[in-house]
C-alpha positions as CSV (number, residue, x, y, z in Angstrom):
1,X,41.4,21.0,90.1
2,X,43.4,18.6,88.0
3,X,47.1,18.7,88.3
4,X,49.6,18.7,85.4
5,X,50.2,14.9,85.6
6,X,46.4,14.2,85.1
7,X,46.3,16.6,82.1
8,X,49.4,14.9,80.7
9,X,47.8,11.4,81.1
10,X,44.6,12.6,79.5
11,X,46.5,14.0,76.6
12,X,48.5,10.7,76.2
13,X,45.2,8.7,76.2
14,X,43.7,11.0,73.5
15,X,46.9,10.7,71.4
16,X,46.7,6.9,71.6
17,X,43.0,6.9,70.6
18,X,43.8,9.3,67.7
19,X,46.7,7.1,66.6
20,X,44.4,4.0,66.6
21,X,41.8,5.8,64.5
22,X,44.5,7.1,62.2
23,X,45.8,3.6,61.7
24,X,42.3,2.3,61.0
25,X,41.6,5.1,58.4
26,X,45.0,4.4,56.8
27,X,44.2,0.7,56.4
28,X,40.8,1.6,54.9
29,X,42.4,4.0,52.4
30,X,45.0,1.3,51.4
31,X,42.2,-1.2,50.9
32,X,40.1,1.2,48.8
33,X,43.2,2.2,46.7
34,X,44.0,-1.5,46.0
35,X,40.3,-2.1,44.9
36,X,40.4,1.0,42.6
37,X,43.7,-0.2,41.1
38,X,42.2,-3.6,40.6
39,X,39.2,-2.0,38.8
40,X,41.4,0.2,36.6
41,X,43.6,-2.7,35.6
42,X,40.7,-4.9,34.6
43,X,41.0,-5.7,30.9
44,X,37.3,-6.5,30.4
45,X,36.3,-3.2,31.9
46,X,38.7,-1.4,29.6
47,X,37.4,-3.2,26.5
48,X,33.8,-2.2,27.5
49,X,34.9,1.4,27.9
50,X,36.6,1.4,24.4
51,X,33.4,-0.1,22.9
52,X,31.3,2.6,24.6
53,X,33.6,5.3,23.3
54,X,33.3,3.8,19.8
55,X,29.5,3.8,20.0
56,X,29.6,7.4,21.3
57,X,31.8,8.5,18.3
58,X,29.5,6.6,15.9
59,X,26.4,8.3,17.5
60,X,28.0,11.7,17.2
61,X,28.7,11.0,13.5
62,X,25.1,9.9,13.0
63,X,23.8,13.0,14.7
64,X,26.0,15.2,12.5
65,X,24.9,13.4,9.4
66,X,21.2,13.8,10.4
67,X,21.8,17.5,11.1
68,X,23.4,18.0,7.7
69,X,20.5,16.2,6.0
70,X,18.0,18.4,7.9
71,X,19.9,21.6,6.8
72,X,19.9,20.4,3.2
73,X,16.2,19.6,3.4
74,X,15.4,23.0,4.8
75,X,17.6,24.6,2.1
76,X,15.7,22.7,-0.7
77,X,12.2,23.3,0.8
78,X,11.5,26.9,-0.2
79,X,12.6,26.7,-3.9
80,X,10.3,23.8,-4.4
81,X,7.4,25.7,-2.8
82,X,8.2,28.8,-4.9
83,X,8.3,26.7,-8.2
84,X,5.0,25.1,-7.4
85,X,3.3,28.4,-6.7
86,X,4.8,30.0,-9.7
87,X,3.6,27.1,-11.9
88,X,0.1,27.4,-10.4
89,X,0.1,31.2,-10.9
90,X,1.2,30.8,-14.6
91,X,-1.5,28.2,-15.2
92,X,-4.2,30.5,-13.6
93,X,-3.0,33.5,-15.7
94,X,-3.0,31.4,-18.8
95,X,-6.6,30.2,-18.0
96,X,-7.8,33.7,-17.4
97,X,-6.2,35.0,-20.6
98,X,-7.7,32.1,-22.6
99,X,-11.1,32.7,-21.2
100,X,-10.9,36.5,-21.9
101,X,-9.7,35.9,-25.5
102,X,-12.5,33.3,-26.0
103,X,-15.1,35.7,-24.7
104,X,-13.8,38.6,-26.9
105,X,-13.8,36.3,-29.9
106,X,-17.4,35.1,-29.3
107,X,-18.8,38.6,-28.6
108,X,-16.9,40.6,-31.3
109,X,-19.3,39.6,-34.3
110,X,-22.3,40.8,-32.3
111,X,-20.8,44.2,-31.3
112,X,-21.8,45.9,-34.5
113,X,-25.3,44.4,-34.4
114,X,-25.7,45.5,-30.8
115,X,-24.6,49.0,-31.7
116,X,-27.1,49.2,-34.6
117,X,-29.9,47.8,-32.3
118,X,-29.0,50.3,-29.7
119,X,-29.3,53.2,-32.1
120,X,-32.7,51.9,-33.4
121,X,-33.9,51.5,-29.8
122,X,-32.9,55.1,-29.1
123,X,-34.8,56.3,-32.2
124,X,-37.9,54.2,-31.2
125,X,-37.8,55.7,-27.7
126,X,-37.6,59.2,-29.3
127,X,-40.6,58.5,-31.5
128,X,-42.6,57.0,-28.6
129,X,-41.8,60.1,-26.5
130,X,-43.0,62.3,-29.4
131,X,-46.2,60.3,-30.0
132,X,-47.1,60.5,-26.3
133,X,-46.7,64.3,-26.4
134,X,-48.7,64.8,-29.7
135,X,-52.0,66.7,-29.9
136,X,-55.0,65.1,-31.4
137,X,-54.6,66.6,-34.9
138,X,-50.9,65.8,-35.0
139,X,-51.8,62.2,-34.0
140,X,-54.3,61.9,-37.0
141,X,-51.6,63.2,-39.4
142,X,-49.1,60.7,-38.0
143,X,-51.5,57.8,-38.3
144,X,-52.2,58.8,-42.0
145,X,-48.5,58.9,-42.7
146,X,-47.9,55.6,-41.1
147,X,-50.7,53.9,-43.1
148,X,-49.3,55.3,-46.3
149,X,-45.8,54.0,-45.6
150,X,-47.2,50.6,-44.6
151,X,-48.9,50.3,-48.0
152,X,-45.8,51.5,-49.9
153,X,-43.7,48.7,-48.4
154,X,-46.0,46.0,-49.7
């Protein structure tokens, strides 16, 4: 079992080792601090950082400008599409109206003639139907009448 003097000596040795390590770490921290100070006081590095900041500001302005142009382009897109389709629709309606008016103008003079021919065709159909249903004696009388009318016309 160790006595109190051995424990005290072991503690003194540990304290001495700790003090040496602490001095080494302190020297290392001082050296790193001096290097960081040297870097921060470097004029060339500061000018490069200022240039980079200027470039970043300019890039930000450019991005904002492009964004504004995109928004403006999107805002102007739909009215152009609507105007083009409205113009196409107006042209199509005008073409249809013109074709309909032309058709009506061409067919109008023949409408009365077609109505007259239709009534004559109905009369001929009626006569044909009657001739088909005639008896023999009615048929001879009809033929005699038709021959007489044919001679009257000459």
